[in-house]
C-alpha positions as CSV (number, residue, x, y, z in Angstrom):
1,M,-0.1,0.0,0.0
2,H,1.3,3.5,-0.8
3,F,2.6,5.4,1.9
4,L,0.2,8.4,1.8
5,Q,-2.9,5.8,1.5
6,A,-1.6,4.2,4.4
7,A,-1.5,7.1,6.3
8,H,-5.0,8.6,5.3
9,N,-6.3,5.1,6.5
10,V,-4.5,5.4,9.8
11,Y,-5.9,8.7,10.1
12,Q,-9.6,7.6,9.7
13,L,-8.9,5.1,12.2
14,L,-7.9,7.5,15.3
15,E,-10.7,8.2,17.9
16,D,-10.1,11.8,18.8
17,E,-9.2,15.4,17.6
18,E,-6.1,15.3,19.5
19,S,-4.7,12.4,17.9
20,R,-5.8,13.5,14.4
21,F,-3.9,16.9,15.1
22,I,-0.7,15.0,16.1
23,Y,-0.7,12.9,13.3
24,M,-1.1,15.3,10.5
25,N,1.6,17.3,12.0
26,R,3.8,14.6,12.6
27,L,3.5,13.5,9.1
28,N,3.9,16.9,7.8
29,Y,7.1,17.3,9.9
30,L,8.3,13.7,8.3
31,I,7.9,14.8,4.7
32,T,9.1,18.4,4.9
33,E,11.6,18.4,7.9
34,D,10.3,21.5,8.8
35,F,10.3,22.0,12.5
36,V,7.4,24.4,12.8
37,Y,5.0,21.3,12.6
38,L,6.9,19.6,15.4
39,K,6.5,22.8,17.3
40,R,2.9,22.9,16.8
41,I,2.5,19.7,18.4
42,I,4.9,20.1,21.4
43,D,3.3,23.8,22.1
44,K,-0.1,22.3,22.3
45,S,0.8,18.9,24.1
46,V,3.5,20.2,26.6
47,P,3.5,23.8,26.9
48,E,5.1,23.8,30.2
49,L,7.8,21.8,29.0
50,V,8.3,24.5,26.2
51,E,9.0,27.2,28.6
52,E,11.7,25.0,30.6
53,Q,13.7,23.9,27.5
54,H,13.8,27.8,26.2
55,K,15.0,29.1,29.5
56,K,18.1,26.3,29.5
57,T,18.8,26.9,25.8
58,L,19.1,30.8,26.3
59,N,21.2,30.2,29.3
60,L,23.5,28.0,27.7
61,I,23.9,30.5,24.5
62,S,24.4,33.3,26.9
63,S,27.4,31.5,28.4
64,L,29.3,31.1,25.1
65,P,32.3,33.3,24.5
66,Q,31.1,36.5,22.5
67,D,34.4,36.5,20.5
68,H,34.6,32.5,19.1
69,P,32.6,31.1,16.2
70,V,30.1,28.3,17.3
71,I,29.8,25.0,15.4
72,L,26.9,22.5,16.4
73,Y,28.4,19.0,16.4
74,G,25.4,17.0,15.2
75,A,23.1,17.9,12.3
76,G,20.6,15.4,12.9
77,S,17.2,16.0,14.1
78,D,18.3,17.4,17.5
79,G,20.5,20.0,15.7
80,I,18.2,20.8,13.4
81,E,15.4,21.4,16.1
82,K,17.7,23.8,17.7
83,L,18.9,26.0,14.6
84,H,16.3,28.4,15.2
85,Y,18.2,29.7,18.2
86,F,21.6,29.9,16.2
87,E,20.6,31.0,12.9
88,H,20.6,34.7,13.6
89,D,23.5,34.6,16.0
90,R,26.6,36.2,14.2
91,R,28.9,33.6,15.9
92,F,27.3,30.6,14.4
93,I,29.1,29.3,11.2
94,G,27.7,25.6,10.7
95,F,27.5,22.0,11.7
96,C,29.7,19.0,12.3
97,D,28.6,15.5,11.4
98,R,30.4,12.4,10.3
99,D,27.3,11.8,7.6
100,T,29.4,12.4,4.3
101,N,26.6,13.2,2.2
102,K,25.6,16.2,4.8
103,Q,29.2,17.4,4.6
104,K,28.8,17.3,0.9
105,N,25.5,19.1,0.8
106,G,25.0,20.9,3.9
107,I,22.1,21.3,5.9
108,H,19.5,24.3,5.7
109,G,21.7,26.2,4.0
110,Y,24.8,25.8,6.3
111,P,28.0,24.0,5.6
112,V,28.8,20.6,7.6
113,I,32.5,19.7,8.2
114,S,33.9,16.6,9.5
115,P,34.9,15.7,13.1
116,E,38.2,15.5,11.8
117,E,38.3,19.3,10.6
118,L,36.6,20.3,13.6
119,V,39.7,19.4,15.8
120,Q,41.7,21.0,13.5
121,N,39.9,24.4,14.3
122,K,41.5,25.8,17.8
123,N,39.1,28.9,18.1
124,V,35.6,27.6,17.8
125,S,33.2,26.8,20.5
126,I,31.8,23.5,20.1
127,V,28.4,22.8,21.1
128,I,27.0,19.2,21.2
129,S,23.9,19.1,19.6
130,T,23.0,15.6,19.4
131,R,21.8,13.1,22.3
132,R,23.1,10.1,20.4
133,G,26.4,8.9,21.0
134,L,27.1,11.9,23.6
135,S,29.8,10.2,25.6
136,S,31.7,9.0,22.6
137,I,31.8,12.3,21.0
138,R,33.1,13.6,24.3
139,Q,35.9,10.9,24.3
140,F,36.7,11.6,20.6
141,L,37.1,15.4,21.4
142,S,39.3,14.6,24.6
143,K,41.3,11.9,22.7
144,N,42.1,14.9,20.1
145,N,43.3,17.2,22.9
146,V,40.2,19.9,22.5
147,D,40.3,22.2,25.2
148,Q,37.2,21.0,27.5
149,N,36.4,24.7,27.9
150,R,35.5,25.0,24.5
151,I,32.9,22.2,24.7
152,F,29.3,23.0,25.4
153,S,26.5,20.6,25.4
154,L,22.8,21.2,24.8
155,D,21.8,17.9,26.1
156,E,19.8,19.1,29.0
157,C,18.4,21.5,26.7
158,M,16.9,19.1,24.0
159,I,14.8,16.8,25.7
160,T,12.4,16.8,29.0
161,I,10.1,14.1,29.1
162,D,6.3,14.4,30.3
163,P,6.6,12.4,33.6
164,G,2.9,10.8,33.2
165,Q,3.8,9.5,30.0
166,Y,2.0,6.3,29.5
167,F,-0.1,7.0,32.5
168,N,-2.2,10.1,32.2
169,P,-4.3,10.0,29.4
170,D,-7.8,9.7,30.5
171,F,-8.5,6.3,28.3
172,I,-5.8,4.5,30.2
173,H,-7.9,2.7,33.1
174,Y,-6.2,0.3,35.5
175,E,-7.5,-3.1,36.7
176,E,-7.0,-4.4,40.1
177,N,-4.0,-6.6,39.1
178,E,-1.8,-5.4,36.2
179,I,0.4,-7.7,34.4
180,F,2.9,-5.3,32.5
181,V,5.2,-6.0,29.6
182,D,8.0,-3.5,29.7
183,A,9.8,-3.6,26.3
184,G,12.8,-1.5,26.5
185,C,13.0,-0.9,29.9
186,L,16.1,0.9,30.4
187,N,16.3,1.2,34.2
188,L,12.9,-0.3,35.0
189,G,11.7,3.4,35.7
190,T,8.3,2.9,33.8
191,S,7.5,-0.1,36.0
192,I,8.3,1.5,39.0
193,L,6.1,4.6,37.9
194,L,3.3,2.4,37.3
195,S,3.6,0.6,40.8
196,K,2.5,4.1,42.1
197,N,-0.1,4.4,39.4
198,C,-1.2,0.7,40.5
199,P,-0.4,-0.1,43.9
200,N,-1.4,-4.1,43.1
201,L,1.1,-4.2,40.2
202,Q,1.2,-8.4,40.1
203,K,4.0,-9.1,37.6
204,V,6.5,-7.5,35.4
205,Y,8.0,-8.8,32.3
206,A,10.8,-6.6,31.3
207,Y,13.3,-6.8,28.7
208,E,16.6,-4.8,28.5
209,P,19.7,-5.9,26.0
210,D,22.2,-3.2,26.9
211,P,24.6,-4.8,29.7
212,Q,25.0,-2.0,31.6
213,N,21.5,-1.0,31.7
214,Y,20.3,-4.6,32.6
215,Q,22.4,-4.5,35.4
216,Q,20.6,-1.2,36.7
217,C,17.4,-3.0,36.2
218,L,18.3,-5.8,38.4
219,Q,19.4,-3.5,41.1
220,N,15.9,-1.5,40.8
221,A,13.8,-4.5,40.7
222,A,14.3,-4.2,44.7
223,Q,11.8,-1.2,44.4
224,L,9.1,-3.4,43.2
225,P,8.9,-5.8,46.6
226,K,5.3,-6.5,46.3
227,T,5.7,-7.5,42.3
228,I,7.1,-10.6,40.8
229,V,9.7,-9.2,38.2
230,K,11.2,-10.9,35.4
231,V,13.9,-9.2,33.8
232,F,15.1,-10.7,30.4
233,P,18.9,-9.6,28.9
234,Y,17.4,-9.9,25.6
235,G,16.1,-7.2,23.0
236,T,12.3,-8.2,21.8
237,W,11.9,-8.8,18.0
238,S,9.7,-11.0,16.1
239,Q,11.7,-14.4,16.7
240,K,15.1,-15.5,18.2
241,A,18.0,-14.0,16.5
242,T,21.2,-12.8,17.1
243,L,21.5,-9.0,15.8
244,S,24.1,-6.2,15.5
245,F,23.6,-3.8,18.5
246,M,24.7,-0.1,19.6
247,A,25.3,-0.1,23.4
248,S,25.4,3.2,24.8
249,S,24.2,2.6,28.4
250,D,21.6,5.2,27.7
251,G,17.9,5.2,26.2
252,S,19.3,5.2,22.8
253,S,20.9,1.8,22.8
254,R,19.4,0.2,19.8
255,I,19.6,-2.8,17.3
256,T,21.4,-1.4,14.2
257,D,23.3,-2.9,11.3
258,D,26.5,-0.9,12.3
259,G,26.5,-1.8,16.1
260,Q,29.6,-2.5,17.7
261,V,28.1,-5.6,19.6
262,S,25.9,-8.5,19.0
263,I,22.7,-9.2,20.9
264,E,20.1,-12.0,21.2
265,T,16.4,-11.2,20.7
266,I,13.5,-13.0,21.8
267,S,9.8,-12.8,20.9
268,I,7.3,-11.7,23.9
269,D,5.4,-14.6,23.1
270,E,7.8,-17.2,23.9
271,T,8.4,-15.4,27.4
272,I,4.9,-15.0,28.6
273,D,3.6,-17.5,30.9
274,P,0.0,-19.0,29.1
275,Q,-1.4,-18.5,32.5
276,D,-0.8,-15.0,32.6
277,R,-3.5,-12.6,31.3
278,V,-1.0,-9.8,30.6
279,T,-3.1,-6.3,31.0
280,F,-0.5,-3.6,29.7
281,I,2.4,-3.7,27.0
282,K,4.6,-0.7,26.6
283,M,7.1,-0.4,23.8
284,D,9.9,2.2,23.3
285,V,12.8,-0.1,21.5
286,E,14.3,2.1,19.2
287,G,13.2,1.3,16.0
288,A,12.2,-2.4,16.7
289,E,8.6,-1.9,17.9
290,L,7.1,-3.1,14.8
291,E,8.9,-6.8,14.8
292,S,8.4,-6.7,18.6
293,L,4.8,-6.4,18.0
294,K,5.1,-9.5,15.4
295,G,6.6,-11.2,18.3
296,A,3.8,-10.5,20.9
297,R,0.8,-11.2,18.2
298,Q,-0.3,-14.3,20.2
299,T,-0.4,-12.4,23.4
300,I,-2.1,-9.5,22.2
301,Q,-4.9,-11.6,20.6
302,R,-5.6,-13.7,23.7
303,C,-5.2,-11.0,26.5
304,K,-6.2,-7.9,24.6
305,P,-4.0,-5.6,26.7
306,K,-3.4,-1.7,26.7
307,L,-1.1,-1.0,24.6
308,A,1.5,2.3,24.4
309,I,3.6,2.0,21.6
310,C,6.4,4.4,20.2
311,I,6.0,5.5,16.9
312,Y,8.6,8.0,16.3
313,H,11.5,5.9,15.3
314,K,11.2,5.0,11.8
315,P,8.9,6.8,9.1
316,K,6.9,3.6,8.1
317,D,6.1,3.0,12.0
318,M,3.8,5.7,11.3
319,T,1.5,3.6,9.1
320,E,2.7,0.2,9.9
321,I,2.3,-0.1,13.4
322,P,-1.3,1.2,13.6
323,L,-2.6,-1.0,11.0
324,L,-0.7,-4.0,12.6
325,I,-2.5,-3.4,15.9
326,K,-5.9,-3.1,14.2
327,S,-5.5,-5.9,12.4
328,L,-4.6,-8.3,15.5
329,V,-7.6,-6.8,17.7
330,P,-10.2,-5.1,15.1
331,E,-12.1,-3.6,18.4
332,Y,-8.9,-1.6,19.4
333,K,-9.7,2.1,20.0
334,L,-6.8,4.0,18.7
335,Y,-5.2,7.4,20.1
336,I,-1.8,9.5,19.5
337,R,-0.3,11.6,22.4
338,H,3.1,13.3,22.4
339,H,4.9,13.5,25.5
340,S,8.1,15.5,25.3
341,N,9.4,19.1,24.1
342,S,11.4,17.3,21.4
343,V,10.9,15.2,18.1
344,A,10.9,12.1,20.9
345,E,8.0,10.3,22.7
346,T,4.9,10.2,20.3
347,V,3.2,7.3,21.7
348,L,0.3,5.4,20.0
349,Y,-2.2,3.7,22.6
350,A,-4.4,1.0,21.9
351,V,-7.2,0.2,24.2
352,V,-10.5,-1.7,23.9
353,S,-13.2,0.2,26.0
């Protein structure tokens, strides 16, 4: 099915005006890369976070030396999102990025230099404008003897997440005993928050393939003393496999063709006790959501749990994930909400009542 036709079909399936507003603006952002569409979503969804982010960004910019040129390190979505703060600043001269296509063509009319070129310039202020690989960028700059006083980071200015994500929408209702699937559990934080919203949280199935994050999950499981917690050191997928993985020990760890390590994956269906009636599945697995849903097909059809699935990691997720979910359980009602002041945290919810 053609992407635009599929998008039209998804739009027709959405239950309320807020969902349709977010979906249309998200599609326009996807097609045009014009941040104005994303800003419309953010301004309407999380206005309180917008003001917080704005103040942090202005404070960082005011701290930059007045007599040094400024380069943003990172010409991806994070850097583009912050461009409007710099494009009228006389100090800003362009981006740095490893992407050779961006080096050749530039971004939004600005030049893009390589990291190797950047470290040769001893006079610029370097503002790290990406959340992905932040530690590796700092290591690269340190290895090349870049003065730490010239390095700044927009990390704290780039994303603030609504703490009520997954739990606040008025169409989410809890049962007396919830059984929760936390795919991409990072540090088990979502499960711990759920336990505060649902005191009778009965069991958690959690999946975290990043080795350091997994160890953190095992430690944090002690915060759920009344809950049976099963933490699996696997990625969720449609089947068992060995896949390439980028382990960054943070929320951006992901399955990728150029990952530096390998991980084992598993399907949710093969790990769920058939006697358990799963009531809630959350997925934030950095682009593996579609395959993970395929691997949870039997559980979803058998239990019809509440679903909270991230749909912003890959363009096709905007159409393929909603249509797959609706095909598995036609009576699901679909909603979309946005939970951050950034490009991240657009979530598709599916509920049966």
